[in-house]
C-alpha positions as CSV (number, residue, x, y, z in Angstrom):
1,M,0.0,0.0,0.0
2,A,1.3,3.4,-0.9
3,T,2.1,6.0,1.8
4,P,2.1,9.7,1.6
5,D,5.4,11.3,0.6
6,H,6.9,13.1,3.5
7,S,9.4,15.2,1.4
8,P,8.6,18.9,1.1
9,M,7.7,20.3,-2.3
10,C,7.3,24.0,-1.7
11,T,8.0,25.5,-5.1
12,G,6.3,27.8,-7.5
13,A,5.1,31.4,-7.6
14,L,2.1,30.6,-5.3
15,A,4.2,29.3,-2.5
16,E,6.6,32.2,-2.8
17,K,4.0,34.8,-2.9
18,S,2.0,33.4,0.0
19,E,5.1,33.3,2.2
20,L,3.4,30.6,4.2
21,C,5.7,27.7,3.3
22,S,8.5,28.5,5.8
23,S,7.6,25.8,8.2
24,T,5.0,23.2,8.9
25,W,3.0,22.7,12.1
26,N,5.4,20.0,13.3
27,D,8.4,22.2,12.5
28,Q,7.0,25.0,14.6
29,L,6.5,22.7,17.5
30,D,10.0,21.3,17.3
31,D,11.4,24.9,17.3
32,G,9.5,25.7,20.4
33,T,7.5,28.4,18.7
34,T,3.7,28.9,18.9
35,P,1.8,29.4,15.7
36,S,-0.7,32.3,15.6
37,Y,-4.4,31.5,15.2
38,T,-7.7,33.1,15.4
39,L,-9.6,32.8,18.7
40,V,-11.8,30.0,17.2
41,A,-8.7,28.1,15.9
42,N,-7.1,28.3,19.3
43,L,-10.1,26.8,21.0
44,L,-10.5,24.1,18.5
45,S,-6.8,23.1,18.4
46,A,-7.2,21.9,22.0
47,Y,-9.3,19.1,20.5
48,N,-6.6,18.2,18.0
49,L,-8.7,18.9,14.9
50,P,-6.5,18.6,11.8
51,F,-8.0,21.4,9.8
52,V,-7.0,24.2,12.2
53,R,-3.3,23.4,11.7
54,V,-2.6,26.3,9.3
55,P,0.7,28.0,9.1
56,L,0.0,31.8,9.5
57,T,2.0,34.9,9.1
58,P,0.1,37.3,11.4
59,D,1.3,40.5,9.7
60,K,0.0,39.5,6.3
61,L,-3.6,40.4,5.6
62,W,-3.7,38.0,2.7
63,A,-2.6,35.2,5.1
64,L,-5.7,36.0,7.2
65,V,-7.9,35.6,4.1
66,L,-6.3,32.3,3.3
67,Q,-6.8,31.0,6.8
68,S,-10.4,32.1,6.6
69,G,-10.7,30.0,3.5
70,A,-9.1,27.1,5.3
71,Q,-11.8,27.3,8.0
72,A,-14.7,27.5,5.6
73,P,-16.0,23.9,6.0
74,L,-16.0,24.3,9.8
75,T,-17.8,27.6,9.7
76,L,-20.4,26.4,7.2
77,S,-21.0,23.3,9.3
78,F,-21.9,25.4,12.3
79,A,-24.1,27.6,10.0
80,Y,-25.8,24.4,8.7
81,F,-26.9,23.2,12.1
82,G,-27.7,26.7,13.4
83,W,-30.0,27.1,10.4
84,L,-31.6,23.7,11.0
85,L,-32.2,24.3,14.7
86,A,-33.6,27.8,14.1
87,R,-35.7,27.2,11.1
88,R,-36.5,23.5,11.1
89,D,-36.6,23.5,7.3
90,L,-36.6,20.3,5.3
91,P,-34.5,21.8,2.5
92,C,-31.8,22.4,5.1
93,L,-32.0,18.8,6.3
94,L,-31.8,17.5,2.7
95,M,-28.8,19.8,1.9
96,I,-26.9,18.6,5.0
97,F,-27.6,15.0,4.0
98,G,-26.2,15.6,0.5
99,Q,-23.2,17.3,2.0
100,G,-22.5,14.2,4.0
101,I,-22.8,12.0,1.0
102,S,-20.3,14.2,-0.9
103,G,-17.8,14.0,2.0
104,I,-18.1,10.3,2.2
105,V,-17.4,9.9,-1.5
106,C,-14.5,12.2,-1.2
107,E,-12.9,10.3,1.6
108,F,-13.4,7.0,-0.2
109,L,-11.7,8.3,-3.3
110,K,-8.8,9.6,-1.3
111,H,-8.1,6.2,0.1
112,V,-8.5,4.5,-3.3
113,I,-6.3,6.9,-5.2
114,Q,-3.8,7.4,-2.3
115,E,-2.1,10.4,-3.9
116,P,0.1,12.3,-1.4
117,R,-0.2,16.0,-0.7
118,P,2.4,18.3,-2.2
119,H,3.7,18.9,1.3
120,L,3.0,17.0,4.5
121,V,0.5,18.8,6.6
122,I,-1.6,16.0,8.1
123,K,0.1,12.7,8.7
124,G,-1.5,9.7,7.1
125,D,-3.8,11.8,5.0
126,Y,-4.0,11.9,1.2
127,G,-4.8,14.8,-1.0
128,M,-6.8,13.6,-4.1
129,P,-9.4,15.0,-4.3
130,S,-9.4,18.1,-2.1
131,G,-11.9,17.8,0.7
132,H,-12.3,21.5,1.2
133,C,-12.9,22.1,-2.5
134,N,-15.4,19.2,-2.6
135,F,-17.2,20.8,0.4
136,M,-17.4,24.2,-1.1
137,A,-18.3,23.1,-4.6
138,Y,-21.2,21.1,-3.3
139,F,-22.3,23.9,-1.0
140,T,-22.1,26.5,-3.7
141,V,-23.7,24.6,-6.5
142,F,-26.6,23.2,-4.4
143,S,-27.2,26.7,-3.0
144,L,-27.2,28.2,-6.5
145,L,-29.7,25.6,-7.8
146,N,-32.1,26.4,-4.9
147,L,-31.4,30.2,-5.2
148,Y,-32.4,30.3,-8.9
149,G,-34.9,27.5,-8.9
150,R,-36.9,27.8,-5.7
151,V,-36.1,31.0,-3.9
152,H,-38.2,34.1,-4.7
153,F,-37.0,37.7,-4.5
154,H,-38.8,40.9,-5.4
155,D,-35.6,42.1,-6.9
156,N,-33.6,39.4,-8.7
157,R,-30.4,41.5,-8.4
158,W,-30.1,40.1,-4.9
159,K,-29.8,36.7,-6.4
160,H,-27.0,37.7,-8.6
161,L,-25.2,39.4,-5.7
162,L,-25.5,36.3,-3.5
163,A,-24.4,34.0,-6.4
164,G,-21.4,36.2,-7.0
165,G,-20.4,36.1,-3.3
166,L,-20.7,32.3,-3.2
167,L,-18.6,31.9,-6.3
168,L,-15.9,34.3,-5.0
169,F,-15.8,32.6,-1.6
170,T,-15.3,29.2,-3.3
171,A,-12.5,30.6,-5.5
172,V,-10.8,32.0,-2.3
173,V,-11.0,28.5,-0.7
174,A,-9.7,26.8,-3.7
175,Y,-6.7,29.2,-4.0
176,S,-5.9,28.8,-0.3
177,R,-5.5,25.0,-0.7
178,I,-2.8,25.7,-3.3
179,A,-1.1,28.7,-1.7
180,L,-0.9,26.8,1.6
181,R,0.5,23.8,-0.1
182,H,-2.2,21.5,1.2
183,H,-3.1,20.4,-2.4
184,T,-1.9,20.5,-5.9
185,V,-3.9,22.2,-8.7
186,N,-5.1,18.8,-10.0
187,Q,-6.3,17.8,-6.5
188,V,-8.2,21.1,-6.1
189,M,-9.8,20.8,-9.5
190,A,-10.8,17.2,-8.7
191,G,-12.4,18.3,-5.5
192,L,-14.4,21.1,-7.3
193,L,-15.5,18.6,-9.9
194,L,-16.6,16.0,-7.4
195,G,-18.6,18.5,-5.3
196,T,-20.3,19.9,-8.4
197,T,-21.2,16.5,-9.7
198,V,-22.7,15.3,-6.4
199,A,-24.7,18.5,-6.0
200,L,-26.2,18.3,-9.5
201,V,-27.0,14.6,-9.3
202,Y,-28.4,14.8,-5.7
203,Y,-30.5,18.0,-6.4
204,F,-32.2,16.5,-9.5
205,F,-32.7,13.2,-7.8
206,I,-34.4,14.9,-4.8
207,H,-36.6,17.3,-6.8
208,Y,-37.4,15.3,-9.9
209,I,-37.6,11.7,-8.6
210,V,-38.0,11.7,-4.8
211,R,-40.4,14.6,-4.5
212,P,-42.8,13.6,-7.4
213,L,-43.1,10.1,-5.8
214,G,-44.5,11.7,-2.6
215,I,-41.7,10.5,-0.4
216,L,-41.1,14.0,1.0
217,D,-44.7,14.5,1.7
218,A,-44.8,11.2,3.6
219,L,-41.8,12.3,5.6
220,M,-43.5,15.6,6.5
221,N,-46.5,13.7,7.8
222,H,-44.4,11.5,10.0
223,P,-45.1,12.0,13.8
224,L,-41.4,12.7,14.4
225,A,-41.5,15.5,11.8
226,E,-44.6,17.0,13.4
227,Y,-43.0,16.7,16.9
228,I,-39.9,18.7,15.9
229,Y,-42.0,21.2,13.7
230,L,-40.2,20.3,10.5
231,K,-41.6,22.3,7.7
232,D,-41.2,22.5,3.9
233,F,-42.5,25.7,2.3
234,S,-39.9,25.8,-0.5
235,D,-42.2,24.8,-3.3
236,N,-45.7,26.2,-2.6
237,V,-45.2,29.4,-0.6
238,P,-43.3,32.1,-2.4
239,Y,-41.7,35.0,-0.3
240,I,-42.1,32.8,2.8
241,M,-39.8,34.9,5.0
242,E,-41.6,38.1,4.1
243,K,-44.9,36.4,4.9
244,E,-43.6,35.0,8.2
245,Y,-42.4,38.5,9.1
246,L,-45.7,40.2,8.3
247,Y,-47.6,37.5,10.2
248,H,-45.5,37.8,13.4
249,K,-45.6,41.6,13.1
250,S,-49.4,41.6,13.0
251,L,-49.5,39.0,15.7
252,S,-47.3,41.1,18.0
253,Q,-49.3,44.3,17.2
254,G,-52.5,42.4,18.1
255,Y,-51.1,41.5,21.4
256,L,-50.1,45.1,22.1
257,K,-53.6,46.3,21.2
258,S,-55.2,43.7,23.5
259,D,-52.9,44.8,26.3
260,K,-53.9,48.4,25.9
261,I,-57.6,47.5,25.9
262,Q,-57.2,45.6,29.2
């Protein structure tokens, strides 16, 4: 069985420009120095999570941008579950499930291909395809499909603005994987392709096979779904957030009026 190559390969304009290839996490520990991290990364490093081990030059603004890109999957994972707990939306639950499928496929391919990273960052881990890029590609493509296919705006320019932000964020994450020497260009491109493919297949499977068969309706009528207040307004209630806001506003005003009468 092949093992990851432990020899450093820090070459190219990206590595020189980023100035983040001077040492690895292990090198810094051996030298007795303490790497700089954001507050969140400091807290998470206590749990020995591999994705917070990012070499950082604190005086470089671009290094902060790259580190933010490196933490994107973690940040979005918290956002996922925050959204699910706050909104209890079926589309969010479906999106999380698809994200998990994409991640499992990515890890499976890594252990099948066994291509080493360009520079050792995480011992025993392989680099083909990039997990970060797979995560971001799935998140972005699935979000764009929902944004343009099922989300309603009074002004569609907001859709284009959100889409541009998602694509830009994904590009920053992809660039950071190369600049930090965590992946090669081919590994990054493979991750983007994998995430995009899974998002497309999963989205059309859910909305053009599963939904027409009534499986989602049966799920919504399950006692557990009713118990946790799971809802699915994505298909039949346009401008749902606006209508919820107006409803709660009228409800609160009604309570205020009743208090004044009493």
